[in-house]
C-alpha positions in Angstrom: -133.5 -145.4 -95.0 -133.7 -147.1 -91.6 -130.0 -147.5 -91.3 -129.7 -143.8 -92.2 -132.2 -142.9 -89.2 -129.7 -144.8 -87.0 -126.8 -142.9 -88.2 -128.5 -139.9 -87.6 -130.5 -140.3 -83.9 -134.0 -141.0 -85.5 -134.5 -144.3 -84.2 -133.0 -146.8 -81.9 -132.9 -149.4 -84.1 -133.0 -150.7 -87.6 -136.0 -153.2 -87.1 -135.6 -154.5 -90.9 -132.3 -156.5 -89.2 -134.7 -158.7 -87.2 -136.7 -159.7 -90.7 -135.6 -163.2 -91.8 -136.2 -162.6 -95.6 -137.3 -165.5 -97.2 -134.8 -167.0 -99.5 -135.0 -167.3 -103.5 -133.1 -168.3 -106.3 -130.6 -166.0 -108.4 -132.8 -164.2 -111.0 -131.7 -165.7 -114.6 -128.8 -163.8 -116.3 -127.2 -164.4 -119.8 -124.8 -162.5 -122.1 -124.3 -162.8 -125.3 -121.3 -165.8 -126.8 -118.4 -165.2 -128.0 -119.9 -165.1 -131.8 -122.6 -163.1 -131.3 -120.1 -160.7 -129.0 -117.8 -160.5 -132.3 -120.2 -159.9 -134.6 -121.7 -157.0 -132.2 -118.4 -155.8 -132.4 -117.7 -155.7 -135.9 -120.9 -153.0 -136.7 -118.1 -150.5 -134.8 -120.3 -148.9 -132.9 -118.5 -147.4 -130.2 -122.1 -147.6 -128.1 -122.2 -151.2 -127.9 -118.3 -151.5 -128.1 -117.4 -149.3 -125.2 -119.6 -151.4 -122.2 -118.5 -154.8 -124.4 -114.7 -154.0 -123.3 -115.7 -152.3 -120.1 -118.5 -154.1 -118.1 -120.1 -150.1 -118.2 -123.5 -150.6 -116.9 -126.1 -148.8 -118.8 -126.8 -145.9 -116.9 -122.9 -145.0 -116.6 -123.3 -144.9 -120.2 -125.8 -142.7 -120.9 -124.2 -140.5 -117.9 -120.9 -140.3 -120.2 -120.3 -136.9 -121.2 -117.6 -135.3 -123.4 -115.3 -134.6 -120.8 -115.2 -137.9 -119.2 -113.6 -138.8 -122.6 -109.9 -138.4 -123.5 -109.6 -140.1 -126.9 -105.9 -138.7 -127.1 -104.9 -141.2 -124.7 -107.8 -144.1 -125.6 -109.5 -143.6 -121.6 -113.3 -142.9 -120.5 -113.5 -141.8 -117.7 -116.5 -144.0 -116.2 -117.6 -141.0 -113.3 -121.4 -140.4 -113.2 -124.7 -143.1 -113.1 -127.7 -141.4 -115.1 -130.6 -141.6 -112.9 -134.0 -140.3 -112.6 -134.4 -139.0 -109.2 -138.1 -138.7 -107.7 -138.8 -135.7 -105.3 -140.6 -134.3 -102.1 -142.6 -131.4 -101.4 -140.3 -128.8 -99.6 -143.4 -126.3 -99.2 -145.4 -128.3 -96.1 -147.9 -128.7 -99.2 -148.8 -125.1 -99.5 -147.4 -124.8 -103.2 -150.7 -125.8 -104.8 -148.9 -128.5 -107.1 -149.6 -131.8 -106.4 -146.8 -133.3 -108.5 -143.8 -133.1 -106.0 -141.7 -132.7 -109.1 -142.9 -128.8 -109.6 -142.7 -127.7 -106.3 -140.9 -125.1 -106.1 -139.1 -126.0 -103.3 -139.0 -129.7 -103.9 -136.7 -132.1 -102.2 -134.5 -134.4 -104.2 -134.6 -138.3 -102.7 -131.2 -138.4 -102.9 -128.9 -139.6 -99.9 -127.1 -136.5 -98.8 -123.7 -138.8 -98.8 -123.9 -139.3 -102.2 -122.7 -137.0 -104.7 -124.5 -135.5 -107.4 -125.3 -133.1 -110.6 -128.7 -132.1 -111.4 -129.1 -131.8 -115.0 -132.8 -131.5 -116.1 -136.5 -132.4 -114.7 -135.9 -135.6 -113.1 -132.4 -136.5 -114.2 -129.4 -136.4 -112.4 -125.8 -138.1 -112.4 -124.9 -140.0 -109.2 -121.6 -141.2 -108.3 -121.1 -144.9 -110.0 -122.7 -148.0 -108.0 -120.0 -148.5 -106.2 -119.3 -144.9 -105.9 -115.5 -145.2 -107.0 -115.0 -143.4 -110.3 -112.8 -145.8 -112.9 -110.9 -145.8 -116.2 -111.7 -147.8 -118.9 -108.8 -148.2 -121.7 -110.7 -147.9 -125.0 -108.9 -149.6 -128.1 -107.5 -147.1 -131.3 -110.8 -148.3 -132.8 -113.0 -147.2 -130.5 -111.6 -143.9 -129.6 -112.0 -143.4 -133.4 -115.3 -144.0 -133.6 -116.5 -142.0 -130.4 -114.2 -139.1 -131.8 -116.7 -139.4 -135.4 -120.0 -139.8 -133.2 -119.0 -136.8 -131.6 -117.8 -134.7 -134.3 -121.4 -135.7 -136.5 -123.3 -135.1 -133.9 -125.3 -131.4 -134.6 -128.3 -131.9 -132.4 -128.8 -129.8 -129.3 -127.2 -130.7 -126.0 -126.9 -128.9 -123.3 -125.3 -131.3 -120.8 -122.6 -132.6 -123.4 -123.6 -136.3 -123.0 -122.1 -138.9 -125.6 -125.6 -140.1 -126.1 -129.1 -138.4 -125.6 -132.2 -137.8 -127.5 -132.4 -135.5 -130.9 -133.7 -132.8 -128.6 -130.5 -133.2 -125.6 -132.6 -134.3 -122.9 -131.1 -137.9 -121.4 -131.6 -141.3 -122.7 -134.0 -143.7 -121.0 -133.1 -147.4 -119.9 -136.0 -148.0 -122.6 -134.5 -145.7 -125.6 -130.9 -147.7 -124.7 -132.8 -150.9 -124.7 -134.5 -150.2 -128.2 -131.5 -149.2 -129.7 -129.7 -152.3 -128.9 -132.2 -154.3 -130.1 -131.8 -152.5 -133.4 -128.0 -153.2 -133.1 -128.6 -157.0 -132.5 -130.9 -157.3 -135.3 -128.3 -155.9 -137.7 -125.3 -157.9 -136.4 -128.1 -160.9 -137.0 -128.6 -161.8 -133.3 -132.0 -163.0 -132.8 -132.3 -163.6 -129.0 -134.2 -160.9 -126.8 -131.3 -159.3 -125.3 -130.8 -156.2 -122.9 -128.2 -154.1 -122.6 -127.9 -155.2 -119.1 -126.1 -158.2 -121.1 -123.4 -156.3 -122.2 -121.7 -156.3 -118.4 -122.5 -159.8 -118.4 -120.6 -161.0 -121.4 -117.9 -158.7 -120.5 -117.3 -160.5 -117.4 -117.8 -163.8 -119.1 -115.2 -163.2 -122.0 -112.8 -161.4 -120.4 -113.0 -164.2 -117.7 -112.9 -167.3 -120.7 -109.6 -165.2 -122.5 -107.4 -165.4 -119.4 -107.6 -161.8 -118.0 -106.8 -161.7 -114.3 -109.8 -160.8 -112.1 -107.6 -158.1 -110.6 -107.6 -156.3 -114.0 -111.3 -157.0 -115.7 -113.0 -156.1 -112.2 -110.6 -152.9 -111.6 -112.2 -152.2 -115.0 -115.8 -153.2 -114.8 -115.9 -151.9 -110.4 -117.0 -155.4 -109.2 -115.3 -155.3 -105.1 -114.9 -159.3 -105.3 -114.6 -162.5 -107.3 -118.1 -163.7 -105.9 -120.1 -160.7 -107.3 -118.0 -161.2 -110.3 -119.0 -165.0 -110.6 -123.0 -164.2 -111.1 -121.8 -162.1 -114.0 -120.0 -165.4 -115.4 -121.6 -168.0 -117.9 -120.1 -170.7 -119.1 -119.4 -171.2 -122.8 -121.0 -173.9 -123.3 -119.3 -175.2 -126.8 -115.6 -173.8 -125.8 -116.1 -175.7 -122.3 -116.5 -178.9 -124.0 -114.4 -178.7 -126.6 -111.7 -177.6 -124.3 -112.6 -180.8 -122.0 -111.9 -183.0 -124.6 -108.6 -181.4 -125.5 -107.7 -181.7 -121.8 -108.9 -185.6 -121.9 -107.2 -186.5 -124.8 -103.8 -184.6 -123.4 -104.6 -186.9 -120.3 -105.3 -190.4 -121.9 -103.9 -190.3 -125.2 -104.8 -193.4 -127.7 -102.3 -196.5 -127.1 -100.0 -197.5 -130.2 -101.5 -200.8 -132.0 -99.1 -203.4 -130.8 -100.6 -205.9 -133.1 -98.8 -207.4 -135.8 
């Protein structure tokens, strides 16, 4: 906000830049294990398989629309992020409503540099965090599951969202996490994971599968290897087995010369 004010000549300098921020430990992050990810994929639900295989964020998944999918060519265009937008009174306080969202002249608190589409109420689609739409390849299985899901969905869907509430309204992050917990239970996974684990799991598994960073980061939208590294989690059992194999390879047992 202060940076925007400087750019538009409202203030001379950004006073926040002179503040020494306290250092804090990085937030704890986790991911599914390889076995858990395989169990989740085995459920065949594209709502979880798509982010597991593309690193798509929860907001991007909830904002995915039918026209973002090219199922004939097994592609998903990750073009928008679903967000809840706050509002300001645009009437100067004369409309009589206390809540700015009900003001007939309300002003959305979205930076003018951002491209967005208003859906309904406080819900809007904004360009992704990186501001660069991405293309995620789909496996034939995920494409088929998406096609089936869309064809079977007969609920109202005024916004053409792939996933939505039965009324047609956009899903909340809480909706996603509630459904995700049910999927985890169905897959036999007992850890209290959230949907953000799917993005971490994608990066971790992609790296351990030997996929070059430039490939998997291009799909997930990470701008640097440093950012990707924050999402990567050590697969302890596989790492231990790999180290043991390497140690054995470099230091093979010596033949018994006793006779």
